[in-house]
Rosetta silent file (secondary structure, phi, psi, omega in degrees, C-alpha in Angstrom):
SEQUENCE: MNYLKKYNLSMEQIKDIEKTILDNNIDIDMFIYDSDKIEEILDLFVSIGVINLYNIIITHPAMFCDTVSSIKRRIDKYEDKSKLAKLLNEDALNLGLIELL
SCORE:     score description
SCORE:     0.000 S_00000001
   1 L     0.000   23.445  178.794  -25.901    4.393   17.612 S_00000001
   2 H   -61.502  -20.932  178.795  -25.432    1.810   20.320 S_00000001
   3 H   -59.674  -21.011  179.699  -25.672   -0.898   17.643 S_00000001
   4 H   -69.811  -16.120  177.688  -22.034   -0.082   16.821 S_00000001
   5 H   -60.622  -30.496 -179.318  -21.013   -1.720   20.098 S_00000001
   6 H   -66.435  -12.885  176.325  -21.462   -5.095   18.426 S_00000001
   7 H  -100.347   22.830  178.020  -18.458   -4.150   16.264 S_00000001
   8 L    62.545   33.248  175.365  -16.321   -3.743   19.390 S_00000001
   9 L   -97.605  137.168  179.790  -16.564    0.029   19.378 S_00000001
  10 L   -81.153  165.888  176.434  -16.536    1.793   22.728 S_00000001
  11 H   -61.255  -36.466  177.361  -18.967    4.529   23.730 S_00000001
  12 H   -62.625  -43.560  178.598  -16.108    7.015   23.414 S_00000001
  13 H   -64.900  -39.556  178.939  -15.453    5.866   19.843 S_00000001
  14 H   -63.947  -39.592  176.454  -19.168    6.076   19.030 S_00000001
  15 H   -64.466  -39.648  175.945  -19.231    9.650   20.349 S_00000001
  16 H   -61.619  -40.641  179.164  -16.184   10.445   18.174 S_00000001
  17 H   -63.260  -46.445  178.777  -18.026    8.978   15.179 S_00000001
  18 H   -57.659  -44.799 -179.982  -21.096   11.114   15.912 S_00000001
  19 H   -63.379  -43.472  179.827  -18.912   14.228   16.139 S_00000001
  20 H   -62.306  -42.512  178.916  -17.104   13.361   12.896 S_00000001
  21 H   -60.230  -48.546 -179.759  -20.411   12.830   11.093 S_00000001
  22 H   -65.182  -41.624  179.399  -21.727   16.182   12.265 S_00000001
  23 H   -63.286  -27.028 -178.958  -18.428   17.964   11.542 S_00000001
  24 L   -97.459   11.869  179.028  -18.527   16.632    7.963 S_00000001
  25 L    54.115   38.758  176.480  -22.140   17.720    7.416 S_00000001
  26 L   -97.891  142.407 -177.886  -23.269   14.148    6.869 S_00000001
  27 L   -65.025  104.669 -178.325  -26.853   13.283    7.716 S_00000001
  28 H   -66.710  -23.216  178.346  -26.555   11.679   11.145 S_00000001
  29 H   -58.348  -33.672  178.215  -30.136   10.387   10.819 S_00000001
  30 H   -60.463  -42.785  179.971  -28.844    7.807    8.359 S_00000001
  31 H   -71.469  -28.247 -178.237  -26.536    6.412   11.044 S_00000001
  32 H   -85.545  -49.859 -171.206  -29.304    6.539   13.655 S_00000001
  33 H   -97.682  -15.133  178.744  -32.390    5.391   11.740 S_00000001
  34 L  -113.294   46.588 -176.733  -30.876    3.314    8.932 S_00000001
  35 H   -61.248  -30.203  178.825  -28.760    1.122   11.179 S_00000001
  36 H   -59.962  -42.808  179.500  -29.561   -1.952    9.068 S_00000001
  37 H   -65.652  -45.205 -179.548  -27.781   -0.395    6.091 S_00000001
  38 H   -61.719  -43.137  178.948  -24.803    0.700    8.170 S_00000001
  39 H   -64.171  -39.028  178.016  -24.547   -2.776    9.686 S_00000001
  40 H   -61.191  -42.691  179.316  -24.716   -4.405    6.236 S_00000001
  41 H   -65.254  -46.830  178.787  -21.830   -2.254    5.051 S_00000001
  42 H   -62.315  -38.464  178.416  -19.785   -2.964    8.175 S_00000001
  43 H   -63.496  -33.166  175.299  -20.598   -6.679    7.824 S_00000001
  44 H   -60.056  -45.357  179.914  -19.184   -6.605    4.297 S_00000001
  45 H   -67.752  -42.642  178.501  -15.891   -5.374    5.684 S_00000001
  46 H   -60.845  -39.273 -176.510  -15.942   -7.833    8.589 S_00000001
  47 H   -63.014  -23.571  178.011  -16.640  -10.710    6.179 S_00000001
  48 L   -99.471   -0.536  175.108  -13.327  -10.111    4.395 S_00000001
  49 L   106.048   12.067  178.987  -11.376   -9.718    7.632 S_00000001
  50 L   -78.335  128.014  177.783  -11.379   -5.976    8.276 S_00000001
  51 L  -117.359   -4.972 -176.163  -11.135   -5.180   11.980 S_00000001
  52 L   -88.410   42.036 -171.832  -10.205   -1.505   11.639 S_00000001
  53 H   -64.315  -39.694  179.573  -13.863   -0.408   11.508 S_00000001
  54 H   -56.744  -50.943 -178.746  -13.513    2.604   13.786 S_00000001
  55 H   -64.610  -34.245  178.059  -10.816    4.169   11.583 S_00000001
  56 H   -65.497  -45.393  179.968  -12.768    3.387    8.433 S_00000001
  57 H   -65.480  -46.312 -178.512  -15.884    5.110    9.771 S_00000001
  58 H   -63.439  -41.338 -176.477  -13.956    8.094   11.156 S_00000001
  59 H   -75.943  -34.038 -173.380  -11.892    8.530    8.004 S_00000001
  60 L  -135.573   57.711 -178.460  -14.722    7.975    5.504 S_00000001
  61 H   -63.099  -28.735 -179.510  -18.145    8.580    7.045 S_00000001
  62 H   -66.484  -23.449  178.804  -19.551    9.745    3.691 S_00000001
  63 H   -57.004  -30.502 -175.946  -18.934    6.281    2.256 S_00000001
  64 H   -76.007   -3.553  173.206  -21.923    5.071    4.267 S_00000001
  65 H   -80.570  -17.882  179.422  -24.217    7.274    2.169 S_00000001
  66 L   -72.754  168.630  178.492  -23.569    4.911   -0.740 S_00000001
  67 L   -82.813  154.361  177.987  -25.678    1.810   -1.338 S_00000001
  68 H   -61.010  -44.914 -177.134  -24.753   -1.571    0.081 S_00000001
  69 H   -64.036  -36.296  178.568  -24.826   -3.160   -3.378 S_00000001
  70 H   -66.002  -44.725  178.738  -22.490   -0.520   -4.807 S_00000001
  71 H   -64.954  -42.087  179.343  -19.948   -1.022   -2.022 S_00000001
  72 H   -61.192  -43.586  178.871  -20.246   -4.810   -2.343 S_00000001
  73 H   -58.785  -42.172 -178.811  -19.610   -4.626   -6.118 S_00000001
  74 H   -69.783  -37.187  175.884  -16.456   -2.592   -5.555 S_00000001
  75 H   -65.691  -42.596 -177.817  -15.186   -4.942   -2.865 S_00000001
  76 H   -64.454  -25.264  177.982  -15.940   -7.928   -5.098 S_00000001
  77 H   -66.697  -24.521 -178.202  -13.817   -6.453   -7.903 S_00000001
  78 L   -83.936  111.612 -172.280  -10.787   -6.855   -5.657 S_00000001
  79 L   -64.221  -48.351 -175.222   -9.636  -10.447   -6.175 S_00000001
  80 L   -94.093   90.972 -175.917   -7.461  -10.974   -3.101 S_00000001
  81 H   -65.724  -34.187  179.874   -9.789  -10.146   -0.205 S_00000001
  82 H   -67.724  -37.046  176.264   -7.249  -11.089    2.467 S_00000001
  83 H   -67.542  -40.733  177.526   -4.733   -8.654    0.988 S_00000001
  84 H   -60.875  -46.321  179.360   -7.438   -5.995    0.799 S_00000001
  85 H   -59.805  -42.413  179.567   -8.358   -6.596    4.457 S_00000001
  86 H   -61.335  -43.973  179.778   -4.695   -6.341    5.443 S_00000001
  87 H   -64.870  -41.285 -179.657   -4.329   -3.040    3.594 S_00000001
  88 H   -70.897  -33.429  177.169   -7.507   -1.610    5.132 S_00000001
  89 H   -69.802  -29.015  178.395   -6.480   -2.733    8.603 S_00000001
  90 H   -75.669  -40.428 -175.005   -3.140   -0.968    8.132 S_00000001
  91 L  -159.363  119.919 -179.302   -4.622    2.307    6.859 S_00000001
  92 H   -62.422  -21.319  177.647   -8.220    3.314    6.170 S_00000001
  93 H   -65.959  -15.881  177.558   -6.963    5.562    3.343 S_00000001
  94 H   -69.794   -1.350  173.522   -6.366    2.386    1.370 S_00000001
  95 H   -60.321  -19.354  175.326  -10.095    2.430    0.593 S_00000001
  96 H   -60.677  -23.230  178.580   -8.937    4.256   -2.510 S_00000001
  97 H   -63.610  -30.040  179.262   -7.847    0.864   -3.830 S_00000001
  98 H  -110.648   21.519  174.382  -11.456   -0.109   -4.282 S_00000001
  99 L    57.279   40.327  176.042  -12.509    3.395   -5.307 S_00000001
 100 L   -97.811    1.445  177.780  -14.469    4.080   -2.146 S_00000001
 101 L   -98.389    0.000    0.000  -12.869    7.476   -1.621 S_00000001
């Protein structure tokens, strides 16, 4: 999961993510072997200004089991992307605003 380093995540954070995935009984293979999908989802968040990626992954690892297009549609429904990014950067639980929880 070294590809997560490009999102400014440290090795310690990546290890925490791996532990969280395993603790939540989420298929870690998806994060290891489907890195393109994970990166596309993270890129969606980065494109609107989200920098709180570590907390989003740790808080909602199951979200990454969803499809990229489904997540994109839900983000696109939210008109003010800068406000959405601000809310997500403040608290990853605000993903409920776009029904990702």
